[in-house]
N, C-alpha and C positions, 0 to 999 in steps of 0.2 A: 504494500500500500504506500502511496505517495503521501507524505505528510503535507497537509494543506496549510497555507499561510506562512510558509517558510520564506522569508525575504532574502534578497541579495545581501543586505547588510548582515543578517544573522548568519548566513552561510560563510561570509568572510570572517566573522567572529569565530565560528566553529573551526574554520581553517587555521586561524591563529592558535586556537586552543589545541588543535591536533599537532601543529608544529611544536608547540611548547612541550607536549608530551612525548613526541616521537622524532622530532627534527624535520627540517625542510625536505630532505631527500626522500623521506618516507611518504610525503604527501602526494597522493594521486586523486584523480576525480572519483574513482571507484571507492577509495578509502574514505574520502570526505563524504560521499553519499552514505556509506555505512555508518559513519559517525553522526550524520544528520538524520538517519533512519528514513532515507528516501531512496528511490530507485536512481541509478546513475543517470538515466535519461532526464530526470527532473532537474539536475544541475544545469543542463544545457539550455534550459529556459532562461537562466540567469547569466551564464558564462559561455562564450564560444568554445573555449578549451582551457587547458591548465595555464597557459600564458595569460589569458584574460583574467583568470582567477588571481594569478600572482600580481597583475597590475592593480586589481581591486584591493588586494592585501597591502600593497605598497601605498596606495592612496589612503587606506585606513590608518596606516602608520603616520602619514603626514597630516591627517586630520587632528592629531594630538598636538601639533605644533601651534602655539599661540603667538600670533604676530601682531596682535591688536595694538601693542604699545610701541611698535617700531614704525617710525615715520621716515620713509625714504628720503624726504627732502631735508631732514635735519639730523639724522642719526649718525652720519659720517661712517668712518671705518669701524667704529664700535658697533654700529648697527649690523654691519656685514658679519662681524665676529659673532655677535649675539644670534643672528639668524643661523649661522653654521653650527654654533653650539647647541641650539635648540633642535636643529635637524639631527645632530648626533644623539642627543638625549632621547629623542623620539624613537630612533632606530634601536637604541639600547633597551628600551622598555619592552621590546618584542623579541622573542627567541628567533635567532637567525635574521633579525631585522635588516642588517646590512646586506645580506645575501638576497633577501626578498626585494629590496629596493634596487640593487645593482642590475642594470640592464632592463628594468621593467618599463621605463619611459611611459608611465601611466598617463593617459590623456584625460584625467579626471580632475574634479574641482580642487581638491586640497593640494595635489601635486602641482597643478597649474598655478595656483595662488602662491605657493612657496617659491616656485621658479620665477614668477613675475616679481615678487617682492625682492628676491635676491638680485635680479637684473636691475630693478629700479634703484636699489641701494648702490649698486656698482656704477650705474650711469652717473651718479653724483660724484663718486670718489675716484673712479678709474682715470688714469692719465690719458691724455688725448690720443696717443697712438695705440691704446689698448681697447679692444672691443669688449663691452660689458657682457655680452652673451658668451663669448669665449671664456672670459674670466669666471663667470658663473658656473660654466661647465667644469672648469678645472677645480673650483672650490667644492662643488658637489661631488666630483669624483674623488677628491682627497678625503672628504668627510666620510663618504660611503666606504672607501677602502680602509680608512682608519678603524671604522666600526667593525668591518669584517675581521680584521686582524685582532681587534679587541675582544670580540665575541669568541673567536677561535681560541685565544689565550684563556679566557674565562672558562670555556668548556674543558680545555686541557687541565687547567688548575682544579676544576671541580672533579674531574675523573682521576686525579692523582698522577697524571702523566707528565705534567709540566716539569717537576723537579728532575725527573730522569732525563728529559730532553735537554734541559739547561746544563746538567752535568756533562752530557755528551758533547754539547757545543762548546762549553767552557774549556774542555780538555784540549780543544784544537784552536783556542783563541790566544792572542798575544796581549800581554798587559799594555794598557794605554791605547787600545784600539778605540775609535770613535763610537759613539752611542749607536746601538742597533735595536732591533725589535725586542730583544730581551730586556735591555735597559729601559726602553720606552714603556713596555707593557708592565714591568714590575715597579716602575717609578710612579711619579705623579702624572697620570695619564691626562688629566685635565690641563695641566701646564704644558705638557708635550704637545697636546692637540693644538692649543692656542699658539704655541711657538711655530708649529707647522703652518698654521694659517698666516701668521705674520711673515714667514719665509716666502710664501706665495705673494702676499700683498706688497711687500717691499719691492719697489721697482715697477709695480703695476698700478698702484693706487696711492692717493695722498694719505699718508699714515701719520700725520703730525699729531692727531688726537691720541 
């Protein structure tokens, strides 16, 4: 029997719950249908395929980003950093959030609003020879990639695998080598993330603030 009244939003919520319990790689349309207690065919009334479902899941992540207090006209580079930090925190709130967002290119309201806000902020602060859209793409890619690494680290730490891996890597490292993913993940990740943002923005935006 197909459960009546199961909305697209509820199915997206169930998909995130399934990923939280089993991981993104385990999610299929058939398994989501079983979790929702509907026939697989019922899902296709709401989603064209698994990619469409994933886009909806990505948009649900970005729906949690609050941009109400960011004014593109006056926020300056601090507004750009705040936007990226909130994007990161939104992805971190969801299991495999970084991987869900990566490559989804969701053409839905929350994703479009976030992208438009970031571009608007960058149009104000970007240097004349820098395209705001190009810079927005770089910042979103950096933020998403950072979260993917961060969530992978947290999963390894939770499973008890991290210390063994670090021991193996450290045995082949030289003293005084520059910071790498081990130092970044085990240190102050908020500070490291912001430092990465500034490394991108220096030379491409007015960062006097």
